[in-house]
C-alpha positions in Angstrom: 2.2 -4.6 33.6 3.3 -5.7 30.1 6.6 -4.2 29.0 7.1 -2.5 25.6 9.0 -5.4 24.1 6.5 -7.9 25.4 3.7 -5.9 24.0 5.3 -6.0 20.5 5.6 -9.8 20.7 2.0 -10.2 21.9 0.9 -8.1 18.9 2.8 -10.2 16.4 6.0 -8.2 16.0 9.3 -10.1 16.2 11.3 -7.4 17.7 13.7 -9.0 20.1 16.3 -6.4 19.3 14.4 -3.7 21.2 15.7 -4.9 24.6 19.2 -4.2 23.4 18.5 -0.5 22.9 17.8 0.9 26.3 17.9 4.4 24.9 14.9 3.6 22.8 12.7 2.4 25.7 9.2 3.9 25.5 6.7 5.4 27.9 3.1 4.4 27.7 2.2 7.4 25.5 5.2 7.0 23.3 4.5 3.3 22.9 1.0 4.1 21.9 2.2 6.2 19.0 4.8 3.8 17.8 2.5 0.8 18.0 -0.2 2.5 16.1 2.1 3.5 13.3 3.6 0.0 13.2 0.2 -1.7 13.1 -1.0 0.6 10.4 2.3 0.0 8.5 2.8 3.7 8.3 6.3 5.2 7.9 5.3 8.9 8.2 3.4 10.8 10.7 2.4 14.5 11.2 2.0 16.5 14.3 -1.8 16.5 13.9 -1.8 12.7 13.6 0.0 12.4 17.0 -2.5 14.8 18.6 -5.3 12.6 17.2 -3.7 9.3 18.3 -3.1 10.5 21.8 -6.3 12.5 22.2 -4.1 15.0 23.8 -3.6 18.8 23.5 -0.9 20.1 21.2 1.6 20.8 24.0 1.4 17.3 25.3 1.8 15.8 21.8 4.8 18.0 21.1 6.4 16.7 24.3 5.9 13.1 23.1 7.2 13.9 19.6 10.3 15.6 21.2 10.9 12.5 23.4 10.5 10.1 20.5 13.0 12.1 18.4 15.5 12.2 21.3 15.2 8.4 21.7 15.7 7.8 18.0 12.2 6.6 17.1 11.2 9.6 15.0 13.3 11.8 12.6 12.0 15.2 11.5 11.6 15.4 7.7 10.1 18.9 7.4 8.0 21.2 9.5 5.4 19.1 11.4 6.3 15.9 9.5 8.3 13.0 10.8 9.5 9.5 9.8 9.2 6.5 12.0 12.6 4.7 12.4 11.6 1.0 12.1 12.3 -0.6 15.5 13.8 -3.8 13.9 16.5 -1.7 12.2 18.0 -0.4 15.5 19.3 3.0 16.3 21.5 3.2 13.2 18.5 3.1 10.8 19.1 6.6 9.5 22.2 6.2 7.5 23.3 8.3 4.5 20.8 6.5 2.1 17.8 7.1 4.3 18.4 10.9 4.1 16.6 10.5 0.8 13.5 9.2 2.8 13.7 12.3 4.9 14.1 14.6 1.9 11.1 13.0 0.3 8.8 14.4 2.9 9.6 18.0 2.1 7.1 18.6 -0.7 4.7 16.9 -3.1 4.9 16.2 -6.0 8.6 15.7 -6.4 11.4 13.3 -7.5 15.0 13.0 -6.4 17.2 13.2 -9.5 20.5 14.3 -11.1 23.7 13.4 -9.3 21.7 12.1 -6.3 19.8 9.5 -8.3 22.9 8.6 -10.3 24.7 7.8 -7.0 21.8 5.7 -5.8 21.9 3.6 -9.0 25.6 3.2 -8.7 26.2 5.2 -11.9 28.8 7.5 -10.2 31.4 7.1 -7.5 31.0 10.7 -6.4 29.0 11.2 -3.2 28.2 14.8 -2.4 26.6 16.5 0.5 23.7 17.7 -1.7 20.4 16.0 -2.4 18.8 17.3 -5.7 15.0 17.4 -5.2 13.0 18.2 -8.4 9.5 19.7 -8.0 7.2 22.2 -9.7 6.5 23.7 -6.3 8.6 26.7 -5.2 10.0 26.0 -1.8 13.3 27.0 -0.2 16.4 24.9 0.0 17.0 23.3 3.4 19.2 20.9 5.3 18.5 17.2 6.2 21.0 15.8 8.6 24.5 16.6 7.2 23.1 17.1 3.6 21.8 20.2 1.9 18.6 19.7 -0.1 18.7 21.8 -3.2 15.4 22.5 -5.0 15.2 22.3 -8.8 12.1 23.7 -10.5 11.9 22.2 -14.0 9.8 23.4 -16.9 6.6 21.3 -17.0 7.6 19.2 -20.1 10.6 17.9 -18.2 8.8 16.8 -15.0 8.3 13.1 -15.8 10.3 9.8 -15.9 10.2 8.9 -12.2 8.6 6.4 -9.8 8.8 4.9 -6.3 11.9 3.1 -5.2 12.1 1.2 -1.9 14.9 2.7 0.3 15.2 0.8 3.6 11.4 0.3 3.7 10.5 3.8 2.6 9.0 4.5 -0.8 11.0 7.4 -2.3 10.3 8.9 -5.8 13.4 8.8 -8.0 14.0 9.5 -11.6 14.5 6.2 -13.5 17.9 5.3 -15.1 17.0 6.7 -18.5 15.7 10.0 -17.1 18.6 10.3 -14.7 21.1 10.0 -17.6 19.2 12.5 -19.7 18.8 15.0 -16.8 22.5 14.8 -16.0 23.4 15.5 -19.6 20.9 18.3 -19.7 22.2 19.9 -16.5 25.7 18.6 -16.0 26.2 21.3 -13.3 23.8 19.2 -11.1 25.8 16.0 -11.8 29.4 17.0 -11.1 30.2 18.5 -14.5 30.3 17.4 -18.2 32.9 14.7 -17.5 30.8 13.2 -14.8 27.6 13.3 -16.8 29.4 11.5 -19.6 30.6 8.9 -17.1 27.1 8.4 -15.8 25.7 7.7 -19.3 28.5 5.4 -20.1 28.0 3.4 -16.8 24.3 3.3 -17.4 24.6 2.2 -21.0 24.6 -1.6 -20.4 21.2 -1.4 -18.6 19.6 1.5 -20.5 16.3 1.0 -22.4 17.2 2.9 -25.5 13.6 3.0 -26.8 12.5 4.6 -23.6 15.3 7.1 -23.7 14.4 8.1 -27.3 10.7 8.4 -26.2 11.8 10.7 -23.4 13.8 12.8 -25.8 10.8 13.1 -28.1 8.7 14.3 -25.1 11.3 16.9 -24.0 11.6 18.1 -27.6 15.2 19.4 -27.5 17.4 18.9 -30.5 20.4 20.0 -28.6 19.9 17.5 -25.9 19.4 14.7 -28.4 22.7 15.7 -30.1 24.6 15.7 -26.8 23.0 12.3 -25.8 23.8 10.7 -29.1 27.4 12.0 -29.3 28.1 10.8 -25.7 26.6 7.4 -26.4 29.0 7.1 -29.4 31.9 8.4 -27.3 31.2 5.7 -24.6 31.0 3.0 -27.3 27.5 2.1 -26.1 25.7 -0.8 -27.8 22.8 1.3 -29.2 20.4 -0.8 -31.4 20.6 0.4 -35.0 16.9 1.4 -35.2 17.2 3.4 -32.0 20.4 5.1 -33.2 18.6 6.2 -36.4 15.7 7.4 -34.2 18.2 9.5 -32.1 19.7 10.9 -35.3 16.2 12.0 -36.5 15.6 13.6 -33.1 18.9 15.5 -33.4 17.4 17.1 -36.5 18.6 20.4 -37.7 18.8 23.8 -36.1 21.2 26.2 -34.4 24.6 25.1 -33.4 24.6 23.0 -30.2 27.3 22.8 -27.7 28.5 20.2 -25.2 30.3 22.1 -22.6 30.7 25.9 -22.1 30.2 28.4 -25.0 33.4 30.2 -24.2 36.5 29.0 -26.1 38.2 26.0 -24.5 41.8 25.3 -25.5 42.3 21.8 -26.9 38.6 21.2 -27.3 37.5 18.2 -29.3 35.7 20.4 -31.8 32.8 20.0 -34.2 31.2 16.6 -34.9 29.4 16.3 -38.3 27.3 13.2 -37.4 25.6 14.9 -34.5 26.1 18.5 -35.6 27.5 19.3 -32.2 30.4 21.4 -31.1 32.2 19.4 -28.4 33.7 22.2 -26.4 35.6 20.0 -23.9 39.0 18.3 -24.1 39.5 14.5 -24.5 41.1 14.6 -21.1 37.9 15.9 -19.6 36.0 12.8 -20.9 38.8 10.3 -20.5 37.1 8.3 -17.8 34.1 7.6 -20.0 35.8 6.9 -23.4 34.8 3.5 -24.6 33.4 2.5 -21.2 30.2 1.0 -22.7 32.3 -1.1 -25.1 34.6 -2.2 -22.3 31.7 -3.3 -20.2 30.5 -5.5 -23.1 33.9 -7.2 -23.4 34.1 -7.8 -19.6 30.6 -9.3 -19.6 31.4 -11.7 -22.4 34.6 -13.0 -21.0 
């Protein structure tokens, strides 16, 4: 009888590490499921798929699924949906980052954004136990591992600016850098506050496509957001191309008074800025970490 590890090698999989993980040894039925998924290069599987693969009744398939979860081959993403833990990655495959892969199975369409996307791109040093999942579908919040998945239902005009990102072999839909920065400024409460949103933009500024950011602002159609974005870019000392800065100023337009920060009075607030027609209702200390950060990055890069 051919063993599981030998079967993998015969079928072209270089998986010598399997023998090291006795707790992940497979029965014949379990091996059949994992081999089929690996050969098909599938990362996700549903309960109905397992029933079909085994040609078994639901109760027997549930037993195999339970055993594969216990041995560390499958991780539940949502009801009736599971992710395959790639054998070559070993039993530690599901680290903090791969929680995003689990969260990605909750609903379609979606993207992972705000503070979660900012942390993935290295735009913030804050790591929280919340995954922000943006979708037009109304579903309940839930937990994945030790993290809470919070659902954000945006207005239709704001549901764009995202694409697949490979996370440990799993395609996960994330907002891109430009949309992440805009989203965090639009909803700083989902990014750690106004100060953290400012830091995220400042950190992103060296790699930001300013033309794309301006196009996104045009699509969103919010003068107030354009003003906040423009003022924070100036505050960070970001190297915005002159043509794009003029474009941002046009997008800021005219209209009702816009605020950065709360509408209630804040003692020591920076105050009104005529260039962007924005009342900056936070203190300089609140934004101290991001002041001139884009300019400082430019100096560091040139030395």
